[in-house]
Each structure stands twice: as C-alpha cells, then as structure tokens.
C-alpha angles and dihedrals in degrees: 000000000000115000113232116253092226114073123250092242091050095052089045092052093051103035106024093241136082121232095261090050090052093046094049091046093051091046090052090051093052096252091149087075096045130091120246094258093050092052092049092049091049091052091051099044103033100032103029098237120156118249092259094049090043088058094044094050091045093050092046090049093049091049093047092051093046096250095116134026127221110279091019120127134175087270100047128278132327139193133192130208127179137186133188115217134190094243136091118269089247092058090048093047090050091052087061099037099046109078095209092050092044092050091058093061103022099038125216097330104144101221130175118221103210097180135003128186109190119256099353113060153346133205111208136182107221122232093265091062087225105079134052139219125212106193120190128190126201128193109226097174141306094311104018132075141156131224123197122192119199110191111196142178090047118164102232149333091285090058090048091058092043091052092045090055092044094051095045088054094044093050090048088054089049092050089050093050093049093048092058 
C-alpha cells in the first residue's frame, strides 16, 4: 500500500474525513470496480468534494488499493523536477525559448515548443515525439526565479527515475550557464 503524499490531518481539515475513512467509504460504495473518472465524479456529486480534492482522493485510493503506482497517471507516468536560480524570470524563460541558448545546456535534443506564454509556461513535445514537457516559470524577485519541468507520458517507473536524473543534471547545467 502506498501512503498518500498529503497528510491525514490535511485531508481531514479540507474534506472532513481522514484517509482511512475515505478508503473505507469508497470500498463500501464499490469503488474498487469503478474507473478513475467514475470515482472522482462520485466524490464530487455524492460527497461534495471540489474537483481538485475529488482527484486527490481518487488517486490516493487507487494507490492505496494497488490500482495505480506513484507517478502513474491515466496516460503513463510523470515526474517533476524544479530548480531555483539567481536570475530574473525573463532571463530564465529566454534560456529555454532561444534555441542557441537551450542547445548549450540541453544539448542537441530536437524539441518542439507547442505553446509558450512569456514568462509563465511552455508546452513542449520531447525529442522522442512520444512524451511531453510542461515547463512552468515563477518570478521570485528581481534576480531570482524558479523553473519546474513536468515530463509526462513516460512508459514506466524506470523511465521516471531516468528522466528525474536527466532533468536534475540538465537544470544544473542551465544554472551553471546562467551563472557565467
């Protein structure tokens, strides 16, 4: 059984029930035989949870009952890595947007930027044409910003760990490039 990432007290404060109460309730309602979407809708309609909490409780239930692994989504697996850097968010965004700059820290990965909203986010098709990146940028002050990379549609847990290692190293190279 996978332990939920949100504490028992936090879920209780926001939903009125602890994890074991949610899991027992869902078991008693036959959720083990329902698809993810059906469980989430039931939580919203019958139990008054918001869309976000319906998803969180559903995922935690599926993980607790062995129906879903950590990092697993309905479209494969995903992993997120973030890094805070001592540069403005505009400088950080440009390091991703500009192909020559990106090549210096990311290498020759042929990516496709499908959508970019300066200086907030990018949606990218990765070089394998199978997986996606959601890249978010946060302004933390005049000379401080954070980038988060969410790599999704990964095949399995092994690929999650490989991508986590890859992105940590890539973001370290980016930090080094921006520091010079």
